[in-house]
py3Dmol code that shows the C-alpha trace and the ligand (Angstrom):
import py3Dmol

protein = """\
ATOM      1  CA  MET A   1     -17.719   0.434  12.357  1.00  0.00           C
ATOM      2  CA  GLN A   2     -15.147  -2.242  11.607  1.00  0.00           C
ATOM      3  CA  THR A   3     -17.394  -3.631   8.882  1.00  0.00           C
ATOM      4  CA  GLN A   4     -17.757  -0.196   7.303  1.00  0.00           C
ATOM      5  CA  GLU A   5     -13.983   0.229   7.343  1.00  0.00           C
ATOM      6  CA  LYS A   6     -13.551  -3.144   5.690  1.00  0.00           C
ATOM      7  CA  PHE A   7     -15.861  -2.341   2.800  1.00  0.00           C
ATOM      8  CA  ARG A   8     -14.778   1.228   2.168  1.00  0.00           C
ATOM      9  CA  LYS A   9     -12.963   1.539  -1.167  1.00  0.00           C
ATOM     10  CA  LYS A  10      -9.239   2.278  -1.025  1.00  0.00           C
ATOM     11  CA  LYS A  11      -8.300   5.585  -2.591  1.00  0.00           C
ATOM     12  CA  ILE A  12      -5.675   6.089  -5.293  1.00  0.00           C
ATOM     13  CA  VAL A  13      -4.371   9.440  -6.526  1.00  0.00           C
ATOM     14  CA  ILE A  14      -2.361   9.636  -9.755  1.00  0.00           C
ATOM     15  CA  PHE A  15       0.252  12.212 -10.784  1.00  0.00           C
ATOM     16  CA  ALA A  16       1.058  12.379 -14.512  1.00  0.00           C
ATOM     17  CA  SER A  17       2.598  14.899 -16.899  1.00  0.00           C
ATOM     18  CA  GLY A  18       1.594  13.808 -20.389  1.00  0.00           C
ATOM     19  CA  ASN A  19      -0.302  11.238 -22.364  1.00  0.00           C
ATOM     20  CA  GLY A  20      -1.823   9.226 -19.527  1.00  0.00           C
ATOM     21  CA  SER A  21      -2.219   5.739 -21.034  1.00  0.00           C
ATOM     22  CA  ASN A  22      -1.164   4.257 -17.682  1.00  0.00           C
ATOM     23  CA  ALA A  23      -3.487   6.538 -15.755  1.00  0.00           C
ATOM     24  CA  GLU A  24      -6.419   5.529 -17.986  1.00  0.00           C
ATOM     25  CA  ASN A  25      -5.589   1.844 -17.599  1.00  0.00           C
ATOM     26  CA  ILE A  26      -5.447   2.119 -13.799  1.00  0.00           C
ATOM     27  CA  ILE A  27      -8.683   4.127 -13.663  1.00  0.00           C
ATOM     28  CA  THR A  28     -10.626   1.645 -15.803  1.00  0.00           C
ATOM     29  CA  TYR A  29      -9.125  -1.399 -14.072  1.00  0.00           C
ATOM     30  CA  PHE A  30     -10.480  -0.261 -10.706  1.00  0.00           C
ATOM     31  CA  GLN A  31     -13.771   1.016 -12.184  1.00  0.00           C
ATOM     32  CA  GLN A  32     -14.488  -2.647 -12.903  1.00  0.00           C
ATOM     33  CA  LYS A  33     -13.912  -3.575  -9.251  1.00  0.00           C
ATOM     34  CA  ASN A  34     -15.448  -2.266  -6.083  1.00  0.00           C
ATOM     35  CA  THR A  35     -12.335  -2.527  -3.950  1.00  0.00           C
ATOM     36  CA  ALA A  36     -10.481   0.669  -4.851  1.00  0.00           C
ATOM     37  CA  GLU A  37     -10.848   3.709  -7.072  1.00  0.00           C
ATOM     38  CA  VAL A  38      -8.821   6.526  -8.554  1.00  0.00           C
ATOM     39  CA  ILE A  39     -10.231   9.626  -6.880  1.00  0.00           C
ATOM     40  CA  ALA A  40      -8.092  12.271  -8.611  1.00  0.00           C
ATOM     41  CA  VAL A  41      -5.498  12.859 -11.301  1.00  0.00           C
ATOM     42  CA  PHE A  42      -3.019  15.699 -10.786  1.00  0.00           C
ATOM     43  CA  SER A  43      -0.958  17.124 -13.632  1.00  0.00           C
ATOM     44  CA  ASN A  44       1.704  19.796 -13.823  1.00  0.00           C
ATOM     45  CA  ASN A  45       0.773  20.294 -17.487  1.00  0.00           C
ATOM     46  CA  ARG A  46      -2.497  22.098 -18.162  1.00  0.00           C
ATOM     47  CA  ARG A  47      -2.704  20.694 -21.702  1.00  0.00           C
ATOM     48  CA  ALA A  48      -1.749  17.116 -20.800  1.00  0.00           C
ATOM     49  CA  LYS A  49      -3.935  14.492 -22.437  1.00  0.00           C
ATOM     50  CA  VAL A  50      -4.114  12.727 -19.080  1.00  0.00           C
ATOM     51  CA  LEU A  51      -6.416  15.465 -17.767  1.00  0.00           C
ATOM     52  CA  GLU A  52      -8.834  14.941 -20.695  1.00  0.00           C
ATOM     53  CA  ARG A  53      -8.767  11.202 -20.096  1.00  0.00           C
ATOM     54  CA  ALA A  54      -9.520  11.604 -16.380  1.00  0.00           C
ATOM     55  CA  HIS A  55     -12.338  14.039 -17.094  1.00  0.00           C
ATOM     56  CA  ARG A  56     -13.872  11.681 -19.685  1.00  0.00           C
ATOM     57  CA  LEU A  57     -13.747   8.817 -17.187  1.00  0.00           C
ATOM     58  CA  GLY A  58     -15.434  10.856 -14.465  1.00  0.00           C
ATOM     59  CA  VAL A  59     -12.339  11.321 -12.320  1.00  0.00           C
ATOM     60  CA  LYS A  60     -11.420  14.681 -10.775  1.00  0.00           C
ATOM     61  CA  ALA A  61      -8.696  16.244 -12.972  1.00  0.00           C
ATOM     62  CA  LEU A  62      -6.502  18.885 -11.369  1.00  0.00           C
ATOM     63  CA  HIS A  63      -3.737  21.088 -12.728  1.00  0.00           C
ATOM     64  CA  PHE A  64      -1.079  22.623 -10.472  1.00  0.00           C
ATOM     65  CA  ASP A  65       2.004  24.772 -10.994  1.00  0.00           C
ATOM     66  CA  ARG A  66       5.472  24.851  -9.364  1.00  0.00           C
ATOM     67  CA  GLU A  67       4.357  27.275  -6.688  1.00  0.00           C
ATOM     68  CA  ALA A  68       1.483  24.999  -5.613  1.00  0.00           C
ATOM     69  CA  ILE A  69       3.625  21.902  -5.258  1.00  0.00           C
ATOM     70  CA  TYR A  70       7.017  23.254  -4.135  1.00  0.00           C
ATOM     71  CA  GLN A  71       6.212  26.445  -2.238  1.00  0.00           C
ATOM     72  CA  SER A  72       2.689  27.068  -1.016  1.00  0.00           C
ATOM     73  CA  ASN A  73       1.824  23.533   0.158  1.00  0.00           C
ATOM     74  CA  GLU A  74      -1.447  23.749  -1.789  1.00  0.00           C
ATOM     75  CA  VAL A  75      -0.983  20.295  -3.352  1.00  0.00           C
ATOM     76  CA  LEU A  76      -0.040  18.858   0.050  1.00  0.00           C
ATOM     77  CA  ARG A  77      -3.186  20.352   1.599  1.00  0.00           C
ATOM     78  CA  LEU A  78      -5.379  18.846  -1.136  1.00  0.00           C
ATOM     79  CA  LEU A  79      -3.742  15.447  -0.666  1.00  0.00           C
ATOM     80  CA  LYS A  80      -4.199  15.578   3.101  1.00  0.00           C
ATOM     81  CA  ASP A  81      -7.911  16.241   2.579  1.00  0.00           C
ATOM     82  CA  MET A  82      -8.168  13.358   0.104  1.00  0.00           C
ATOM     83  CA  ASN A  83      -6.134  11.056   2.368  1.00  0.00           C
ATOM     84  CA  PRO A  84      -5.234   8.506  -0.372  1.00  0.00           C
ATOM     85  CA  ASN A  85      -4.030   4.996   0.435  1.00  0.00           C
ATOM     86  CA  LEU A  86      -1.610   5.183  -2.486  1.00  0.00           C
ATOM     87  CA  ILE A  87      -0.123   7.950  -4.656  1.00  0.00           C
ATOM     88  CA  VAL A  88       0.904   6.683  -8.077  1.00  0.00           C
ATOM     89  CA  LEU A  89       3.335   8.521 -10.361  1.00  0.00           C
ATOM     90  CA  ALA A  90       2.493   7.421 -13.894  1.00  0.00           C
ATOM     91  CA  GLY A  91       4.690   9.378 -16.267  1.00  0.00           C
ATOM     92  CA  PHE A  92       5.202  12.256 -13.810  1.00  0.00           C
ATOM     93  CA  LEU A  93       8.300  14.219 -14.765  1.00  0.00           C
ATOM     94  CA  TRP A  94       8.921  16.595 -11.867  1.00  0.00           C
ATOM     95  CA  ILE A  95      10.816  15.568  -8.770  1.00  0.00           C
ATOM     96  CA  PHE A  96       8.325  14.604  -6.075  1.00  0.00           C
ATOM     97  CA  PRO A  97       8.569  16.971  -3.091  1.00  0.00           C
ATOM     98  CA  THR A  98       9.951  15.784   0.244  1.00  0.00           C
ATOM     99  CA  ASN A  99       7.157  17.344   2.286  1.00  0.00           C
ATOM    100  CA  ILE A 100       4.576  15.142   0.536  1.00  0.00           C
ATOM    101  CA  LEU A 101       6.808  12.056   0.849  1.00  0.00           C
ATOM    102  CA  LYS A 102       7.124  12.705   4.594  1.00  0.00           C
ATOM    103  CA  GLN A 103       3.367  12.979   4.941  1.00  0.00           C
ATOM    104  CA  PHE A 104       2.771   9.737   3.001  1.00  0.00           C
ATOM    105  CA  PRO A 105       5.624   7.357   3.911  1.00  0.00           C
ATOM    106  CA  ASN A 106       5.698   4.192   1.767  1.00  0.00           C
ATOM    107  CA  LYS A 107       2.622   5.374  -0.058  1.00  0.00           C
ATOM    108  CA  VAL A 108       4.165   6.942  -3.168  1.00  0.00           C
ATOM    109  CA  ILE A 109       5.192   4.699  -6.067  1.00  0.00           C
ATOM    110  CA  ASN A 110       6.547   5.324  -9.562  1.00  0.00           C
ATOM    111  CA  ILE A 111       6.796   3.394 -12.807  1.00  0.00           C
ATOM    112  CA  HIS A 112       9.938   3.626 -14.912  1.00  0.00           C
ATOM    113  CA  PRO A 113      10.238   2.246 -18.473  1.00  0.00           C
ATOM    114  CA  ALA A 114      13.560   0.414 -17.974  1.00  0.00           C
ATOM    115  CA  LEU A 115      15.243  -2.067 -15.688  1.00  0.00           C
ATOM    116  CA  LEU A 116      16.526   0.227 -12.934  1.00  0.00           C
ATOM    117  CA  PRO A 117      19.186   1.006 -11.814  1.00  0.00           C
ATOM    118  CA  LYS A 118      20.052   1.074 -15.524  1.00  0.00           C
ATOM    119  CA  TYR A 119      18.721   3.961 -17.624  1.00  0.00           C
ATOM    120  CA  GLY A 120      17.345   5.970 -14.706  1.00  0.00           C
ATOM    121  CA  GLY A 121      17.898   9.475 -13.340  1.00  0.00           C
ATOM    122  CA  LYS A 122      17.101  13.008 -14.412  1.00  0.00           C
ATOM    123  CA  GLY A 123      16.311  13.373 -18.119  1.00  0.00           C
ATOM    124  CA  MET A 124      15.719   9.641 -18.504  1.00  0.00           C
ATOM    125  CA  TYR A 125      12.041   9.447 -19.312  1.00  0.00           C
ATOM    126  CA  GLY A 126       9.754   8.160 -22.032  1.00  0.00           C
ATOM    127  CA  MET A 127      11.303   7.917 -25.494  1.00  0.00           C
ATOM    128  CA  HIS A 128      14.709   9.142 -24.223  1.00  0.00           C
ATOM    129  CA  VAL A 129      14.998   5.866 -22.321  1.00  0.00           C
ATOM    130  CA  HIS A 130      13.999   3.714 -25.316  1.00  0.00           C
ATOM    131  CA  LYS A 131      16.415   5.595 -27.597  1.00  0.00           C
ATOM    132  CA  ALA A 132      19.316   5.086 -25.173  1.00  0.00           C
ATOM    133  CA  ILE A 133      18.529   1.379 -24.884  1.00  0.00           C
ATOM    134  CA  HIS A 134      18.305   1.057 -28.672  1.00  0.00           C
ATOM    135  CA  GLU A 135      21.636   2.866 -29.162  1.00  0.00           C
ATOM    136  CA  LYS A 136      23.362   0.553 -26.656  1.00  0.00           C
ATOM    137  CA  LYS A 137      21.956  -2.465 -28.521  1.00  0.00           C
ATOM    138  CA  GLU A 138      20.592  -3.973 -25.308  1.00  0.00           C
ATOM    139  CA  VAL A 139      19.116  -7.446 -25.713  1.00  0.00           C
ATOM    140  CA  GLU A 140      16.462  -6.914 -23.068  1.00  0.00           C
ATOM    141  CA  THR A 141      14.606  -4.132 -21.332  1.00  0.00           C
ATOM    142  CA  GLY A 142      11.630  -3.924 -18.992  1.00  0.00           C
ATOM    143  CA  ILE A 143       9.676  -1.949 -16.443  1.00  0.00           C
ATOM    144  CA  SER A 144      10.414  -1.063 -12.833  1.00  0.00           C
ATOM    145  CA  ILE A 145       7.844  -0.129 -10.217  1.00  0.00           C
ATOM    146  CA  HIS A 146       9.407   1.296  -7.068  1.00  0.00           C
ATOM    147  CA  TYR A 147       8.787   3.406  -3.989  1.00  0.00           C
ATOM    148  CA  VAL A 148       9.642   7.045  -4.485  1.00  0.00           C
ATOM    149  CA  ASN A 149      12.286   8.861  -2.481  1.00  0.00           C
ATOM    150  CA  GLU A 150      13.804  12.324  -2.930  1.00  0.00           C
ATOM    151  CA  HIS A 151      16.013  11.211  -5.857  1.00  0.00           C
ATOM    152  CA  TYR A 152      14.861  10.327  -9.366  1.00  0.00           C
ATOM    153  CA  ASP A 153      14.307   6.564  -9.833  1.00  0.00           C
ATOM    154  CA  GLU A 154      16.072   5.434  -6.642  1.00  0.00           C
ATOM    155  CA  GLY A 155      13.547   4.187  -4.078  1.00  0.00           C
ATOM    156  CA  LYS A 156      13.088   0.569  -2.980  1.00  0.00           C
ATOM    157  CA  MET A 157      12.142  -1.779  -5.830  1.00  0.00           C
ATOM    158  CA  ILE A 158       8.677  -3.357  -5.750  1.00  0.00           C
ATOM    159  CA  PHE A 159       8.392  -5.132  -9.104  1.00  0.00           C
ATOM    160  CA  GLN A 160      10.242  -5.604 -12.387  1.00  0.00           C
ATOM    161  CA  ALA A 161       9.270  -7.396 -15.595  1.00  0.00           C
ATOM    162  CA  THR A 162      11.508  -7.916 -18.610  1.00  0.00           C
ATOM    163  CA  THR A 163      11.054  -8.248 -22.351  1.00  0.00           C
ATOM    164  CA  ALA A 164      13.528  -9.340 -25.037  1.00  0.00           C
ATOM    165  CA  ILE A 165      14.743  -6.930 -27.718  1.00  0.00           C
ATOM    166  CA  LYS A 166      15.450  -8.354 -31.160  1.00  0.00           C
ATOM    167  CA  PRO A 167      18.332  -6.876 -33.191  1.00  0.00           C
ATOM    168  CA  GLU A 168      15.850  -5.568 -35.760  1.00  0.00           C
ATOM    169  CA  ASP A 169      13.578  -3.838 -33.186  1.00  0.00           C
ATOM    170  CA  SER A 170      13.215  -0.087 -33.704  1.00  0.00           C
ATOM    171  CA  VAL A 171      12.891   2.490 -30.909  1.00  0.00           C
ATOM    172  CA  GLN A 172       9.140   2.414 -31.554  1.00  0.00           C
ATOM    173  CA  ASP A 173       9.069  -1.382 -31.229  1.00  0.00           C
ATOM    174  CA  ILE A 174      10.810  -1.104 -27.851  1.00  0.00           C
ATOM    175  CA  ALA A 175       8.305   1.559 -26.767  1.00  0.00           C
ATOM    176  CA  GLU A 176       5.410  -0.724 -27.716  1.00  0.00           C
ATOM    177  CA  LYS A 177       6.836  -3.673 -25.788  1.00  0.00           C
ATOM    178  CA  ILE A 178       7.195  -1.494 -22.706  1.00  0.00           C
ATOM    179  CA  HIS A 179       3.693  -0.128 -23.149  1.00  0.00           C
ATOM    180  CA  GLU A 180       2.335  -3.697 -23.188  1.00  0.00           C
ATOM    181  CA  LEU A 181       4.222  -4.637 -20.013  1.00  0.00           C
ATOM    182  CA  GLU A 182       2.969  -1.504 -18.264  1.00  0.00           C
ATOM    183  CA  GLN A 183      -0.639  -2.134 -19.290  1.00  0.00           C
ATOM    184  CA  GLU A 184      -0.446  -5.725 -18.104  1.00  0.00           C
ATOM    185  CA  HIS A 185       1.296  -5.282 -14.767  1.00  0.00           C
ATOM    186  CA  PHE A 186       0.859  -1.801 -13.308  1.00  0.00           C
ATOM    187  CA  PRO A 187      -2.762  -2.075 -12.081  1.00  0.00           C
ATOM    188  CA  LYS A 188      -2.115  -5.540 -10.629  1.00  0.00           C
ATOM    189  CA  VAL A 189       0.976  -4.367  -8.736  1.00  0.00           C
ATOM    190  CA  ILE A 190      -1.090  -1.495  -7.311  1.00  0.00           C
ATOM    191  CA  GLU A 191      -3.807  -3.946  -6.310  1.00  0.00           C
ATOM    192  CA  ASN A 192      -1.250  -6.188  -4.553  1.00  0.00           C
ATOM    193  CA  LEU A 193       0.097  -3.235  -2.612  1.00  0.00           C
ATOM    194  CA  LEU A 194      -3.369  -2.158  -1.515  1.00  0.00           C
ATOM    195  CA  PHE A 195      -4.497  -5.699  -0.709  1.00  0.00           C
ATOM    196  CA  PRO A 196      -1.425  -7.724   0.248  1.00  0.00           C
ATOM    197  CA  LEU A 197      -1.852 -11.469   0.624  1.00  0.00           C
ATOM    198  CA  PRO A 198      -1.452 -12.641   4.272  1.00  0.00           C
ATOM    199  CA  ASN A 199       2.085 -13.996   3.750  1.00  0.00           C
ATOM    200  CA  GLU A 200       3.411 -10.907   1.910  1.00  0.00           C
TER     201      GLU A 200
END
"""
ligand_1 = """\
18
GAR
C 5.497 5.480 -19.230
O 6.165 4.639 -20.131
C 6.278 5.578 -17.933
O 6.946 4.388 -17.614
C 7.240 6.679 -18.245
O 6.497 7.615 -18.970
C 5.524 6.919 -19.744
C 4.195 7.611 -19.567
O 3.266 7.123 -20.489
N 7.793 7.242 -17.057
C 9.036 7.732 -17.005
O 9.772 7.755 -17.965
C 9.453 8.260 -15.636
N 10.856 8.479 -15.584
P 1.723 7.464 -20.318
O 1.621 8.980 -20.079
O 1.075 7.080 -21.609
O 1.203 6.690 -19.148
"""
view = py3Dmol.view(width=600, height=400)
view.addModel(protein, "pdb")
view.setStyle({"model": 0}, {"cartoon": {"style": "trace"}})
view.addModel(ligand_1, "xyz")
view.setStyle({"model": 1}, {"stick": {}})
view.zoomTo()
view.show()
């Protein structure tokens, strides 16, 4: 029994609203390992590219609406059945409901494309963040991976990585630098959370 438990793959569920480059990267990273797997991708946007990506990669792709996540508990019920070890918000733009957070304490994480607490909060997502950073002529930016609580971008920090911004960098250049950091670090941070080293 113990042996079976030890070798059972850990389960990851992803929530995403749009493109899904992070979701795809996480899915393929763990498809190359036999330690964990993404078992489902949930999106609030029926036409989100992330659902196509999940489907193409053989991962269950589910769409839900406001009623299902905020009122009827349908999303909560599905999650309870799936019983994931980690819920990953990868470009998910709705506030994550308290009832799900309560059910999965310390098991919901988010990635944000800036060095929180700067450039966080409602309305600060995707290109809006990069534009604001460009306008302020910041000399560095980065990514933040943190636990989720009931406020946008405020839970306990898990990991940050920074990148320099040159004066001539455009908003698009900043976006690309962030994309590279996310691709490099996000799956590894997830792996470290699922399989902490003995002294962590
Ligand atoms: C990512 O850059 C992520 O950090 C950001 O949305 C992008 C999603 O890209 N998240 C936020 O802004 C959350 N406030 P993707 O759909 O290609 O993974």
